[in-house]
N, C-alpha and C positions, 0 to 999 in steps of 0.2 A: 261245817263239820269237816274234820281233816281227812276222812276216808282212810286210806292206807299211806298217805303221803307224810313226809316229815321235812320241814324246811331247815336250812342251815342255821338260820337265826334261832329256831327252837332248840336245835342240837347244841349250839353254843351256850344258850341260856341254861340248858339242863346241865352241861358240863361245868359251868361256873358254880352251880348250886350243889351238884352231887359228885361224889367219888365212890366208885364201886370197889368191892373187895372180893367177894366170894359168892358163887352160885353152887347150890346143890340141886340137882335135877334128877327126878325119878320118872322114868317112862315105862308104862306097861304096854308092851307090844305083843303080849301073849295071844291076842286075837288077830294078829296081822294076816294070818292065812285067810280069814273071812273078810277082812277089810273093815270099812266103816270108820270108827273113831278110836282113839287111844287116850288113856288117862295120862296127864302130864301134871307133875307136882314140882313147883319151883320154890326154893327158898333162897332169897338173895339178901346179902348183908351189905349195907352201904352207909356212907356218911352224908350228912346234909350240913351245909355251911350256915344255914339260917333257920333257927327254931320257928315253927309255925308256918314255914313256906309250903307251897303246894307244887307238885310236879306230876309226872305220869310215867308209867312203864308200858312197853309195847307188847301186844298179843293179838294174834289173828286166830280165832277159835270159834267153833259153833256154839260152845257153851262154857261159861265160867261158873264153877260151883262154889268156890270159896275164895275170899280175899281177906287175909288177916295181916294187918299192919301194926307192928309193935304190940302184938297181943290182943288187938281190938279187931273184931270181925266187922267188915264192911259189906254192905249189901251189893252183890254183883250187879243187880238191876240198876242201881244208882251210879256206880262208879265205872262200869264197863260200857263203852260205846265205840263204834267203828273199830279201830285197831289199838285202842288205848284203855288203860285202867288208871283212873284218876287217883292220885295219892295226896290226900289233904293233910294239913297240919303235921308235917314231918317234924321229928325231934331234932334238936341241934345235936350234932355228933352222930352216934351210932343209931342205925335203924335196921329193922328186920322185916321182910315182907314174905309172906307165903301165899302162893296162888295155886289153886287146884282147878284144872280145866279139862274139858274134852276137846282134843285137837283132831284134825282130820288128815287122813292120808290123802295124797294127791296123785294124779296121773299126768301132771304137767311138767315134771322135772324141777319143781320148786317146793321148798319145805321138805317134808318127808315123803319121798316118792315111793309108790308101791307098784311093783310089776310082778305079774304071774307068768312064769316061763311056760310056754306051750309044750315044751319037751317033757318036763317033769311035774307040771302043774303046781310047782312050789312058788311061794311068794318071796320076793327079794326087795329089800328096803335100802334106801340111802338118803342122806340129807344133802340138800344144796341150798346154802344160806346167803350167798352173795347175790344181791346187795342187802335186801332187808327181810330175809325169810327165816331167820332163826325164830322170830316171833310166831311163826306158824307151828312151832314145836314146843316152845317154852316161853314163859314171860321173861322179857329182858329189856335192858336199855339199849336199843338197837342203833348204835352209832359207834364208829371205830375207836373213838378216843375214851370211851368208858370201859377200859380193860378190867378184867378180873380173872380169878381162877375159876375153873369149872370142874366140878366133880359129878360124873354121871353114874347113875345106877339104872340098869335096864333089865326088865323082865322079858324074856323071849321064849318062844316055843322050844321044846326039847329037841336037841340035835342041831340047833342053829349055832352059827358063829356070829358074834357081835364084836365089832371093832370100833374104837373111839380114838381120841387124840392121845390118850395115855395108856399105859399097860394096865392090866388088872391089878387091883389093890393087893398089898402085902406080898407081892411077888408071885401071886397065884398064876398057874398056867391053865386053869379051867375055872368055870363059874361055880358058885355055890348053888347046887340044884340047877334051876333055870334063871338064876339072877346073876347078872354080870355087874360087879362093882369095880369101878376104875379109879385109879389114882387121880388126884386133882391135877389140872394142867398148870403150867406157869401162867402169869398174867397175859391173857390174849384177848382179842376182840371177839365179839359174839359171832361174827360172820365166818370165822375160820374154825369154829367147833364142828364136830361131826359125829354121826352115828351111822354105821353101815351094818345091816343085820340080815341074816338069811342062811340057808344051808350052802354057803359059799365053799368052793374048792380053794385050798390054800397051799402055798409053797413058801418055805422059810429059808433064810440065809442070814449072813451078817456082813457088815462092813467093818474092817479092822484098820484102825489108824489113829494117829494122834493119842496113842496110849489108851484107847478105849475100843469097845466092841458094841456096835449099834445093831440091834436086831432089825432085819429087813423082812418084809412080807409082801407077797404078791397074791392076789385073790381074784377069782372070777366065778361065774356060775359053772356048775358041773357040766352043763351041756356044751361049754366052750373049752373044757379042760384039755381035750385032745389037741387043741390048736394053740394052747398057751406055751409060748417059747420063753419060759421063765429065766433060763440061763442067759439069754440075750438081753432081757430086761434088767436082770441083776448086773450084767456087765456094764451097761450104759449108766445105771444108777451109781455104781462104784466109781466110774469115770468122773461123774459129777461130784461125788463126795470128795474125791482126791483133789480135783482142780479147785473147787470152791473153798475147801478148807485152806488151801495154799493162798488163793487170791484174796479171800476175805479175812484171813488170819483171826477167825473167831470160831470156836467149836460149834459143831452142829447143835442147834438150840434145844432139841427135844430128845426124849429117851429112846425112841424107836421110830421106824419109818415104814409105814404100810402104803402100798399102792393097790387100789381096788378098781378093777375094771367093771363098770356098772352099766346096766341097760338104760336105754332111752335118755341118755344124757344130752342136755341142750348145748353144752359148750365142748371144748376139747378136753379140759380137765379143770380141777379146782384145788387150790393150795391149802386145804384144811391142814392144820398143824399136825404133823406126824401121821396123817391119814388121808392121803391124796386120793381123790376119786378121778377116774379117767374113763372116757367113753369106750365101751367095749368093742366098738368097730376096730380098735387098735389090736384086738386079738384076731389076727387075720385068719379067716376060714379058708381062703383060697390064695393062690399065688398072687403076689403084688410085686411091683417094681421096687428097686432100692430107694426110689424117692419116697415111697410110703414108709419105709423103715427110717429114713432120715427125718421125715416129719414126726414120726412117733418119738424118735430119740430127742428131738428138739422139745417136744411137749413134756417128756419125762424130765429133762433138764430144766425147762422153764419152771415147772412146779417145784423142783428141788431148790432152785435159786430163791424162790419165794419164802422158803423156810427162814432165810435171813432177811431178805428185803420184802417186807409185807407182813410177815408173821412175828419175827423178833422185833423189828422196827416197823411201825405201821403209820400210814398217813393219818393226819388228824381229822381231815374231812375229805370228801370224795373229789374235790377239785385237784387233789394231788394223786388221783388214781394212776395217772401216767407214771408216777414215781415207782409204783409197784410193777406195772405191766411193761413199761419200756425197759426198766432195769432187768427184769427177768428175761425179756426177749433178747436184749443185747448180750447178756452174760451167757445165756444158753447157746447162742450161735457162736460166740467167741470160744466157748468150751469145745463145741464140735470142731471148730476150725483149728484150734491151737493145742488142745490137751493131748499129751502123748498117748498113743494108742487109739485115737479116735478113727473111726472108719469113714468120717465125712470131713476131711480137711478142706473140701470145696464149699463149706457151708455158707460162706459169704456170697458165693455165686447164686446159690438157691435163694438167699435173702434178697439179692438184687433183682432177681427175676420173678419173684412171687410176692413176698411181703411188701417190698418197697413199691411195687406197682399198685398194691392195695392202698398204700399211703398216698401216692400221687392221685389216685382216683378220688379218695375221700377228701383230699385237700382242695379239690377243684369243684366241690359241691357247694350249693348255697349255705349249707350247714357247717362249712368249714369253721374251725375255731382254733384258738391257740392250744398248744400242747397242754399247757396249764389252763384247763377250761374253767369257765364260770359255772359252778354247780350250785344252783339255788336250792334244790330240793332233790328228793329221791327220784322223782319223775325225770329230772334232767340226767342223772347219772345212769339210769336204766337204758338209755339210748346212746350212751357215750362210750360203750365198749367197741371202739371203732378203729379204723386204720390210722387215725392220728394218734390215739392213745397208745396203741401198740407199736405199729410199724414206723410211723414218722418219729415217735419218741425214741425208738431204738436207733433209728438213723441219726438222729441228732446226738444221742449219746456216743455213737461211733465218731461223729464229728468232734464232740467234746474231748474224746480220748485222743484224737489226732491233734487237737488244739493244745491240751495240757500235757500230753505224754502218757503212755500206757502205765508206766510205773507210778507216776504221780497220781494218776486217776485211782488206781487200786489202793495206794497209800491213803488217799482221801476217804475212800470207802471204808477202809479198816478203821480209821479214826471215827467215822460216822457210826459204825456198829458199836464200838467201844463206848462212845459217848451217849448213845441213845437206846441201848439194849432194853427191851421190854417197854419202851416208851412210844410216844407218838410224835411225829415230826411234820414240818412243812418244808417247802422248797429251800428257803434260806439256810436251813440246818445242813442240808447236803452241800449246797454251794459254798457255805462257809468252810466246811471241812476240806473241800477241793481247793479253795483259795489258799488255805494254809499249806497244803502239800505241794501245790504247783507254783505258788508265787504269782499267779495270774489274778487280775481283778475280773471277776466273772459277772459283774452286775450288768454291764452293757451287753455282754454276750447273752446273758439270760433274758434280758428285755427283748433283744432282737429275735432270739430263737424260740423261747418258751412262752412269751407273752404276746406274740403276734401271730396272725394267721396267714395262710397262703404259701405259695411256692415260687422260687426264683427260677429264671432261665439263664443258663450260661452259654454264650456263643463265642466261638473263636473268630478273631479278626486277623487275617494273615495277608501279608504282601510278600511276593516272591520276586527276586531279582532275575535278570536275564540268564544268569549262570545256574539257576535252579536253587540258589540258597535263599534262606529266609531273610528278608530285609527288615521286617518288623512283625511283631506278634503281640496281641493283647487279648484279654478276656473281657468281653462285655457282659455285664450283669443287668438283667431286666427284672422288674417287679410287676408282672401283669396285674391288671385290675382284678379285684376279688369278684367272684360271681355275684350276679344280681341277687340281692336279699341278704348277702353276708354282711356281717358287721366288722368294722375295722378298716384300716387303710393298708395298701401294699407297701412293703418296706424292702430296701436292700439290706443284705446281711453280710457279715464277715464269713468267708468260706475258707477253710483249710483244704486245699485240693492237691492232687497230683496231676500232672500233664504227661501223658505217655506218647512217645513217638514210635510208630510201628512201620516195618518194611517187610517185604516178601523176601524170604531167604531162598537158598538154592533148591529147597524141597517144595517150594510153593506155600510155605507157612508164613503167616504174619507174626513176626516176633518183635518184642519191644527192644528198641535200640537205644532209647534214652528215656529218662524220667526226671521230671522237675517237680519238686514239692514247694508250694508257696501259699501265702495268704492272699485271697482275692477279697477286696473290699471296695465298696463304692461302685460307680457305674462302669468305669474302665480301669483295668489293671494291666499295665505294661509288663511283658515278660521278656526282658532283654537277653535271658540265657539262651534263647533259641536263635537270636539274630546271628547271621553269618554261617549258620549250619545248613547243610543240605536239607532241602524240603523232604520230609518223610512221606510215605504213601498215605499214612493215616495219622492224624493228630487227635488224640482222645482226651477230652477234658474230663475231670473227675475220675481219672484212672484209679484203680484200687477202690473206687466207690467210697471215698472218705467222707464226702459231704452229701447233703440232701438238696438236690436241685434237678430240674429238667435240663438235659444237655443236648445240644445240637452239634452237628458236624458241618465243617465247611464243605463246599461243593466237591472239591477234589477228594477229600476223605470219604464223603458220602458215596461217590462213584466207586471208589475202591471197595468200600464195605459192601455195597450192593452186589459186587461181583465176587467178593471173597469173605463174606461174613463168617462162613463156616470154617475158614482157614486160619483163624487166630489159634496160635499154639496153646494158649491158656484159656480156661473156661470163663474167668471173670470178665475180661474185655469183650468176649463174645456175648455174655449175658448183658453187659451194659449196652452194647449196640442193639441187641434184640429188644431190650427194654426201651431204648430211645425210639426205635422204629415203631413199637407198639404205641408209645405215647404220641408220636406224630400221627398215627392212624386215628387215635381217639380224638385228637385235636383237629382233624381234617386237613392236616398238612401232607399226609400220605394217603392216597386213595386205597380203599379196601382191596381193590383188585391188584394194586401194586404191592400191598403188604402180602397178599397171597403169593404173588410171584417171588417176592423176596424170601419168604419162608420156604417155598418149594425149591428155591435154588440153593439154600444153605442148610436145611434141616438134616439132610442125609449125612452131613459131616459133623453134626452136633453129637458129641459123645455123652454129655451130661443128661441123664435120663429125666431129671427133674425139669430141666430147661425144655427138653423135647415135649414133655407132657403139658407144660405151661403154654408152649406154642400151639399145641393141639387145641387147647381151650380157647386161646385168643383168636386163632383163625376161625373157629366155629362161631365165636361171638361176633367177629368182624363181618362174616358173611351173613349172619342172621340179622344183625342190627345196623351195620354201617355200610353195607353194599347197597347200591342203587337197586330198587325193587325190580326194575326191568332187566338187570344183569344178575340178580341174586341166584336164580336157579342155575344159570350157566356156571357161576362161581362154585356153588355147592356141588355140582356135578364134577367139576374139575377136581375139587378137593376129595370127594369120595373116590374118584378114580385113582388119585395119587395115593390115598391112604391104602387102598387095596394093593396097589403096585408095591408099596413099601412094606406092607404086611407080608407079601409073598417073598420079598427079597431079604427080609430080616433074618438074622442068624436064628436057626431053630432053637426054641427054648429060651431065647434071650428076653431081657426086659424090654428091649425095643420091639420085639415081635408082639409081646403082650400089649404094650402101649399102642402100637399101630392097630392091633385088633380092636381095642376099645374105641379108638378114634374112628375106625371104619364102621363099627357097629352103631356109633352115634349118628352117622350121616348117610348110611346106605340108602339108596333111593330107587334105583332101577329094578325091574323085575329080576334081572340076572343077579344083581347084588343081594336082593332080598332072598332069592332062592339059595344063595350061598349061606346066608345067615341061618335059614331054616335047615339047610343040610348040615351045617356045623352043629346045630342044636339036636337034630335027630340022629346024628352019627353017619349019615350017608355021604357027607363031605368031611375032609380032614386037611389039615395043614401040618407039615412035618414039624414036630417039636412043640406044637400048640396043644395044651391040655384044656379041654372045655370043662372047667370045674364049676363049682356051684355058683360063685359070684358072676363068672363070665356067662354062664347059662342065662342068668336073669338079665344081664345086659343085652344079650341077643333077643330074648323074649320081649323085653320092654319095647325095643325098636320094632319088632314084628307086630306087636300089639298097636303101637302108635301109627303104623302104616296100614292097619287093617288086615294084616296077614295072619294074625293070631287073635283068637277070641277067648271068651270065658272058659270053654272046656280046656283049652291049652293052658290058661293061667291056673285053673284048678288042679290040673294034672301036675304042673310044676310045683305048686304049693304042696301037693301030696308028697313029692320027692324031698321037699325041704320044709318040713313042718316045724319051723323054728320062728323065733321072733323076727329075725332078719328076713326069712321067707315071707312072713306075713306082711312086712313092710314093702318088700319088692312086689308082692302080688297087688297090694293097694296101689302102688305106682302104675303097674301095668294096666289095671282096670281103669284107672283115671285117664290113662294115655289113649284109650281106644278112640278112634276118630268118628264118634257118633254123638248126636245131640243128647241121646239118652244117657250115655256114659258121662258126659260133661255135667248134665243136670244132676245126676246121682252124686258125682264127686263134689260139686258145689254145695249141694244140700247137706252132705255129711260134714263139711267143714264150716260153712257159714250159717246154716239154719239149725244145726245141732251142735252141742258142746260136749258130746260123748266120746270123741276120739281121744286117745292118749297122744301126747306130744309127738312121738316118733311116727305114728301112723298118720296124724294130720300133716306132718311135714312131707311124708311120702306121697300122700294124695295130692298135695299142692304141686309137688315135683312132677307128678304124672299129668295133672290137669294142664299145665302150661307146656305145650309142645309147639316148637317154632314152625312146624309145617302146618299148623292148624289155625292160622290167623283168622280166617273167615268164620270158622266154627266158634272161635272164642270172642268174636266181635260183640255179640249181644251182652257179654258180661261186663263191658265197660260201664254201662249205666247201672247194672246190678251192683257193681263194686261200690260206686259212689252212693247208692241208696243204702248200702248195708254197713259201710266201713266204720262209721262213728258208733253205731250201736254195738258192733263187735268190740271195738276198743273199750267202750264203757263197761261191757259185761264180762269180758274174759280177763284172765290173769295176763301179766305183762308178756311172758314168753309166748303164750298161745296167740295173743292178739298181734304181736309183732310178726310172727310167722305169716299170719293172714294178711296184714296190712302191706307188707313188703312182697310176699310171694304171689298174691293175687292182683296186685296193681297191673293195669293193662300195658305193661312195658313193651309188648310185641306190637301194639297198635301205634306205630310210629307215624303220627300225623298231627297236624295243627288242631284237629278236632279233639284229640286226647288232651293236648295242652289246655285248650279252652274249657273242656269239661273239668279238668283238675282245678283250673283257676276259679271257675264258678263255684266248685265245692269249697275251696279254701276261703272264698269270700263269704259264703253263706252258712257253713256248718259250724263255725266257732269251735274248731278242734282245740284240744289241749296243746301246749307247746311241744310235747313229745310226739303226739300224733301228727301235728303239722310238720315237724321236722322229717318224719319218715316219709310222708306223702310228697313233700317238697323235694327230697332227695330222689325219689322215684321219678318225679316229673323231670328233674334235671337230666336223667338218663334218656328220656324221650327227646328232649331238646337237643342233647348232644348227638343222638342218633340222626336226627333230621339234618343237622349241619354236616355230619360225616357222609350221609347219603347224597347230599347235594355235591359235596366234593368228589365223591366217587362217580357220580353222573357226569360231572364236568370233565373228569379224566377220561371218560369213555367217548367223548365227542371227537 
């Protein structure tokens, strides 16, 4: 039986047989306030190439009441099983199918998610369909290449707002009674259709340009309306409209553009055509740093870019998912970096220090795969929204732009949109357009970069003459062996890179004095342009971050960087050096204690707040996982002392003060430090310029709970102050964080032994359960994890199961015993390929930590 899976072969066979034209979908959501199920009526018109052939349509529903094919009623008990309705004896040419079903609301963030706001006790709904969950709301051919038009009619409670991909029919600005009838969409894939419904708060505006006016809407729950900075969101949205219209040379494809901030969202956002859903944590309830606003802006632009790349032109099958995500990631960051009026021209710095490190980490796991991944079925793609698909793909697109030229790249993209609008494509379609505009043969480039796995290392080889000039310089490229268990062979790739020469100026700043751009290919590439020039203080490979590779410094450059990393005049070379140091720490080439010293010596001079916050996270991770256990507590004490010192020294009210406060709150450990947290929380202590607002209060309380300084009465009192969905999630984290066997058992049971928690609360409980200071308390749960994980995977929805499988893996138990327990389970449990991948990735983290701990211990001898 197929269950809920669909193979690529089945999808290809169905696409050869069928062509879809139009859906009419009626949803009765009038009972949403009470929950339960809702009535779904689907009428779909499609052609069949072979008279008498059989096929199937997808549906996940508790009950199917009617199936009528070409006027003939079929018995649901006979044709509906698992997630499919069998369609026998199709007519040659036109066919019409009507399906009436009772579908279920969910609390998992999949299908039609239902949430009740504790502030107003009102229900709020939204759909999330990627990858295969439109079938939870209406019957459909659930694959991206069977595009059709979709006309939705929705019955909703009085006073609700309903938003879909299209405007209301006949130009109406309000529904007929409580029934919302929408215009049909253009031909799109089922996974980007959407319905959002509830008593949402709405703000409206327009984008004016290209001779047209596009209506814009921003929506959130009324309980968040006071925090909604709609003007700032409209400003970023218009920035993207202006820049994308120019670069893509194709009109915005849809008739309006709504952005809906919705609760309990599993991802950052979703590119539903003309009706983007975004996690409502981006409606900031409390002060955040500029890095959070930059991340939000990138998310807004990422989804807007999808309106062209993904929605107008869509991948044929999920092996080209990277075409959607990498392109949207690259263009959103390029827009932030280059669009006139952007507040974040340093966006490539953020990319180098955050998203790219995600790619490097993913690419060194046993599950590493080519950017163009082999996707055999839906189970494969569900675990493939990873650092390779997003961040490595975007890095490689940046490399491609450097390789073919920026203007040539965008001319190729323009050709691609004109040629394939409203259609489905594969990789050769994009490469062919780029070859036409650039004159480059991209077949070899594509094979090397998109169809192979792994990461290269670039090292400088330099010889210096007695007079201090460079006598020879070359770039050595290495292709390390792929991790054990990975498929494929290591390869050397062509890299378009810049080499930067840096020297200290009179003010003590490291400034670039020379730049050479060239192609690196093969094992050794000579760079004669540097010969005869005075040896600079720092030679930085891959300057400007044009390519995707791990970069190492020669000994003299490393010595200078160690002393002066914070002295680079520009943010991007600093970020590249920070990223290289972090990569060396993960690889065991730089001891965790030395990484701590490097960060402490340079972070006070780091002006980019996003980089500062990345360093905070990385230092904490290095100390928790990569430091030798015998030295770990000393290192954590040094870090918490330094965080408090910098918190007190930071400019009052600044982003840096807030960031250091959060870093200190995450690691405070001595009685005096915990007294300070408690004092800040109850108001008996203060720091000039620091506002202890709602989100910061919870950060302080969670740490106090995790260290035993706060208990259930404190948590309940704080929840009474913040009786919101966010407050409930924070309270769940704090309760699970308490350092008692009873608290851990209660948290474990609520997640693993029960399936009643909604997705956001389950995630919050897992986050509280795993506390790095509680290794001994958590040790018994290693065996419990392996006893339970397969049953959890088989019983829960994908999103809920993945939270548990990854979040509760015993990653803190860094030992040979954890590896052995994992190996024994992998050998005996017969997990599915997707589950095996997730557990194997988690195992690799423990194996890496063991090696890094050994390196740190050796450095301390």
